[in-house]
C-alpha positions in Angstrom: 158.8 175.8 118.3 161.0 178.9 118.6 164.7 178.9 118.3 165.1 179.8 121.9 163.0 176.8 123.0 165.0 174.5 120.8 168.2 175.8 122.3 166.9 175.4 125.8 165.6 171.9 125.1 169.0 170.8 123.7 170.9 172.4 126.6 169.0 170.4 129.2 170.4 166.9 128.3 173.9 168.5 128.1 173.5 170.0 131.6 172.2 166.7 133.0 175.1 164.8 131.4 177.6 167.3 132.8 176.1 166.9 136.3 176.1 163.2 135.9 179.8 163.2 135.1 180.6 165.6 138.0 178.7 163.4 140.5 180.4 160.2 139.2 183.8 161.8 139.4 183.3 163.1 143.0 181.9 159.7 144.1 185.0 158.0 142.5 187.4 160.3 144.3 185.5 159.8 147.6 185.6 156.0 146.9 189.4 156.3 146.5 189.8 158.2 149.8 187.3 156.2 151.7 188.8 152.9 150.5 191.9 153.8 152.5 189.8 153.4 155.6 189.1 149.7 154.9 192.7 149.0 153.7 194.2 150.5 156.9 191.9 148.3 159.1 192.7 145.1 157.1 196.4 145.8 157.0 196.7 146.5 160.8 193.6 145.0 162.5 194.9 141.5 163.0 198.4 142.6 163.9 197.2 145.2 166.4 194.6 142.8 167.6 197.2 140.1 168.2 199.1 142.7 170.4 196.2 144.0 172.4 193.9 140.9 172.6 193.9 138.8 175.7 194.1 135.6 173.5 195.6 135.0 170.1 192.3 133.5 169.0 190.8 137.0 169.2 193.4 138.5 167.0 191.0 139.0 164.1 188.1 140.1 166.3 188.6 143.8 165.5 188.2 143.1 161.8 185.2 141.0 162.5 183.8 144.0 164.5 184.5 146.1 161.5 182.3 143.8 159.4 179.6 143.8 162.1 179.7 147.6 161.9 179.1 147.4 158.1 176.2 145.0 158.5 174.6 146.9 161.4 174.7 150.2 159.6 173.5 149.3 156.1 169.8 149.5 156.9 170.1 152.8 159.0 172.1 154.3 156.2 169.4 153.4 153.7 166.8 154.9 155.9 168.7 158.2 156.2 169.2 158.2 152.4 165.5 157.6 151.7 164.3 160.3 154.1 167.0 163.0 153.9 168.8 162.2 150.7 172.0 160.3 149.9 174.4 163.2 150.7 173.1 163.3 154.3 174.0 159.6 154.6 177.4 160.2 153.0 178.3 162.9 155.5 177.1 160.8 158.4 179.4 158.0 157.2 182.5 160.2 156.9 181.9 161.5 160.4 182.0 157.9 161.6 185.3 157.5 159.6 186.9 160.4 161.4 185.7 159.0 164.8 187.0 155.5 163.8 190.6 156.7 163.2 190.7 158.8 166.4 189.4 156.0 168.6 191.8 153.4 167.1 194.8 155.8 167.7 193.7 156.3 171.3 193.2 152.6 171.8 196.8 151.9 170.7 198.2 154.6 173.0 196.1 153.3 176.0 196.6 149.6 175.1 192.8 149.1 175.1 191.5 146.2 173.1 187.8 147.0 173.6 188.4 150.6 172.5 190.2 149.4 169.4 187.2 147.2 168.6 184.9 150.2 169.1 187.0 152.2 166.6 186.8 149.4 164.0 183.0 149.3 164.5 182.7 152.9 163.5 185.1 152.2 160.6 182.7 149.5 159.5 179.8 152.1 159.7 181.8 154.3 157.4 182.5 151.5 155.0 178.8 150.6 154.8 178.0 154.1 153.6 180.9 154.1 151.1 179.5 151.0 149.5 176.3 152.9 148.7 178.4 155.2 146.4 178.0 152.6 143.6 174.2 152.7 143.7 174.2 156.5 144.0 176.2 156.6 140.8 173.7 154.4 139.1 170.9 156.8 140.2 172.7 159.6 138.3 172.7 157.8 135.0 170.0 156.6 132.6 169.3 152.8 132.5 171.7 152.2 129.5 174.7 153.7 131.4 173.9 152.5 134.9 176.3 149.5 134.9 179.1 151.7 133.6 178.5 154.5 136.2 178.5 151.9 139.0 181.7 150.4 137.6 183.3 153.9 137.2 182.8 154.7 140.9 184.2 151.3 141.9 187.3 152.1 139.8 188.1 154.8 142.3 189.1 152.1 144.7 192.3 151.5 142.6 193.8 154.6 144.2 192.7 153.3 147.6 194.9 150.3 146.9 197.8 152.7 146.8 196.8 155.2 149.4 195.9 152.8 152.2 199.0 150.5 152.3 201.4 153.4 151.7 199.6 155.4 154.5 200.4 152.5 156.8 204.0 152.0 155.6 205.0 155.6 155.9 203.2 156.4 159.2 203.2 153.2 161.3 206.4 154.2 163.1 206.0 157.9 163.4 204.6 157.7 166.9 206.8 155.1 168.6 206.5 153.2 170.8 202.8 153.3 169.7 203.0 151.3 166.5 200.3 152.3 164.0 198.9 155.1 166.1 199.9 157.7 163.6 198.4 155.6 160.8 195.0 155.8 162.5 195.3 159.6 162.9 196.1 159.8 159.2 193.1 157.6 158.5 190.9 160.1 160.3 192.3 163.0 158.3 191.7 161.2 155.0 188.0 160.6 156.0 187.7 164.4 156.7 189.0 165.2 153.2 186.5 162.7 151.8 183.7 164.6 153.5 184.8 167.8 151.7 184.7 166.1 148.4 181.2 164.7 149.0 179.9 168.2 149.8 180.1 168.8 146.0 177.8 165.9 145.1 174.5 167.1 143.7 171.8 164.5 144.0 168.1 165.2 144.0 166.2 164.8 147.3 163.8 161.8 147.4 160.5 162.5 145.6 157.1 161.6 146.9 157.0 158.7 144.5 160.4 157.5 145.7 159.4 157.6 149.3 156.3 155.5 148.6 156.5 151.9 149.8 156.2 150.0 146.6 155.9 146.3 146.7 156.3 144.4 150.0 160.0 143.6 150.6 159.1 139.9 151.0 157.7 139.9 147.4 160.9 141.5 146.0 163.4 139.3 147.8 161.6 136.1 146.7 162.4 136.8 143.0 164.8 134.1 141.8 167.1 136.6 140.1 167.3 138.7 143.3 168.1 135.6 145.4 170.9 134.6 142.9 172.2 138.2 143.0 172.3 138.2 146.8 173.9 134.7 147.0 176.6 135.7 144.5 177.2 139.0 146.2 177.4 137.3 149.6 179.8 134.6 148.4 182.1 137.1 146.6 182.4 139.4 149.5 182.4 136.6 152.1 185.4 134.9 150.6 187.3 138.1 149.8 187.0 139.1 153.5 187.5 135.5 154.7 190.9 135.2 153.0 192.0 138.8 153.1 191.4 139.0 156.9 193.6 136.0 157.4 196.4 136.7 154.9 198.4 139.4 156.7 198.5 137.4 159.9 199.2 134.2 158.0 202.2 135.9 156.3 203.5 137.0 159.7 203.1 133.5 161.0 205.1 132.2 158.1 208.0 134.5 158.9 207.2 137.2 156.2 207.6 140.9 157.0 204.8 143.5 157.6 206.1 145.4 154.6 205.5 142.3 152.4 202.0 142.0 153.9 201.3 145.7 153.2 202.4 145.4 149.5 200.4 142.2 149.1 197.3 144.1 150.3 198.1 147.0 148.1 198.1 144.8 145.0 195.1 143.0 146.2 193.1 146.3 146.5 194.3 147.4 143.1 193.2 144.1 141.7 189.8 144.6 143.5 189.1 147.9 141.8 191.3 148.0 138.7 189.0 145.9 136.5 186.2 148.4 137.3 187.5 150.5 134.4 186.0 147.9 132.0 183.7 145.7 134.2 180.7 147.8 133.2 181.5 147.3 129.5 181.8 143.5 130.1 178.4 143.5 131.9 176.8 145.4 129.0 178.3 143.1 126.4 178.1 139.6 128.0 175.5 140.1 130.8 176.0 140.2 134.6 175.6 136.4 135.2 178.5 135.6 132.9 180.7 138.2 134.5 179.8 136.9 138.0 180.7 133.3 136.9 184.1 134.5 135.7 184.6 136.1 139.1 183.7 133.0 141.0 186.2 131.0 138.9 189.0 133.4 139.6 188.2 133.3 143.3 188.5 129.5 143.2 191.8 129.9 141.4 193.1 132.2 144.1 192.5 129.6 146.8 194.2 126.9 144.6 197.3 129.2 144.2 197.4 129.6 148.0 197.5 125.9 148.5 200.6 125.5 146.4 203.0 127.2 148.9 203.6 129.9 151.6 206.2 132.1 149.9 205.6 135.8 149.2 204.7 135.0 145.6 202.0 132.5 146.7 200.4 135.0 149.0 200.5 137.8 146.5 199.2 135.6 143.7 196.3 134.5 146.0 195.5 138.1 146.9 195.6 139.4 143.3 193.4 136.7 141.9 191.1 137.1 144.8 190.8 140.8 144.1 189.9 140.4 140.5 187.4 137.6 141.3 185.8 139.9 143.9 185.4 142.7 141.4 183.7 140.6 138.7 181.6 138.8 141.3 180.5 141.7 143.4 180.0 144.4 140.7 178.2 141.8 138.5 175.9 140.9 141.4 175.2 144.6 142.2 174.2 145.1 138.5 171.8 142.1 138.9 170.2 143.8 141.9 169.5 147.0 139.8 167.2 144.9 137.6 165.1 143.6 140.5 163.5 146.8 141.9 161.4 149.8 140.9 162.6 153.4 141.6 160.5 153.7 144.8 161.9 150.5 146.1 165.6 151.1 145.5 166.7 152.3 149.0 165.0 149.4 150.8 166.1 146.8 148.4 169.7 148.0 148.0 170.1 148.3 151.8 168.6 144.8 152.3 171.1 143.4 149.8 174.0 145.0 151.5 172.7 143.9 154.9 172.6 140.3 153.7 176.1 140.5 152.2 177.8 142.1 155.3 175.8 140.1 157.8 177.0 136.9 156.3 180.5 138.3 155.8 180.6 139.1 159.6 180.1 135.4 160.3 183.0 134.5 158.0 185.2 137.1 159.6 184.6 135.8 163.1 185.3 132.2 161.8 188.5 133.0 160.0 190.5 134.1 163.1 189.8 130.9 165.0 190.4 128.7 162.0 193.7 130.3 161.2 195.1 130.1 164.7 193.8 126.6 165.3 194.1 124.8 162.0 196.3 127.0 159.8 196.2 128.8 156.4 195.6 125.7 154.3 192.3 124.9 156.1 191.1 128.5 155.6 191.8 128.0 151.8 190.1 124.6 151.5 186.9 125.8 153.2 186.5 128.6 150.7 185.4 126.1 148.0 182.1 125.2 149.7 180.5 128.7 149.4 181.7 128.8 145.8 179.8 125.6 145.0 176.6 127.2 146.4 177.0 130.3 144.2 177.6 128.2 141.1 174.4 126.2 141.8 172.4 129.4 142.3 173.6 130.8 139.0 172.8 127.5 137.2 169.3 127.4 138.6 168.4 130.8 137.3 170.3 130.6 133.9 168.1 131.0 130.8 168.0 127.9 128.6 169.7 128.3 125.2 166.3 128.8 123.4 165.3 131.6 125.8 168.7 133.4 125.3 168.2 133.1 121.5 164.7 134.5 121.7 165.9 137.4 124.0 
């Protein structure tokens, strides 16, 4: 082999690695910017809903509609990605994010509850696309680095934990008497910036092999490991949304300030994504099931802390533990999904997983508003232990016996 050929061959892995790092970095930045979309909705949705809704029981309906938008758009997003590439899906999602902010601002100005719900639906569509960033990062990396690439993109959400709440705090009174209207305009602007960042992502178009059908979806989803991954992902996200949806309004009902609620959400979102700097390494070292188990234990601890009181410290403690528990549970479950499909099946399987997660989460979100207004914060906390028991049972059912672990 000539010296030129050797040089060319050695340069190819370096170029691929450089492109991988560039894609992961851009996806992490876009995750940080796009995460502000969800944070703004969660920080303001129940409060604005309580102002605009015809009944207090409907106060959290806009957040539930946000989750419905996530569930409804996961499968279409996967179809766009499979046929036209992930970047086309990303840009479609950011367009929905811009529209979400503008519709929500207009709804506040007009005092329209249905229009505000429409805005949060498009915000959910944006969030559905954003959650595919983690799988796109895994596509960029070889198998040995997939968990770390996935985790690195999720780490971008740390900055969303700062951007979102501060965006609300510094803009919510800029357009008085229309409280939060300027926050939603700012949300639309941040979505537009995210689109510009995503234009630089370089992902290959789907190959003929990747657009092939692969195994029937029914055969894939019947795998015990896939069922466990979906159950754990569902429970982790369901409970995070169930408690986070209720917490800001519960804090207001307990006489605490909006600023305290904003800061609580800020630390919650930082706790959600901060562990991602090392979650991938934990998964590589200990395995995804053990990391998921730790996440479920932390989620249970968050509910227990909430049951001890209703001061700011209790709410913040609940939200921080809930965030870390979500990270370990959801990132670990996502890593388990990566082991359950072939390359040509990834778009369908990943979209189905997210559809199951967010479809179930929508149910929990609808339930939380009525429970909070009718029965109080403690009831919401006590009910969270039932799904956790289901997830622990699923993990135990698919755990390898000691002899099998030693052989592996």
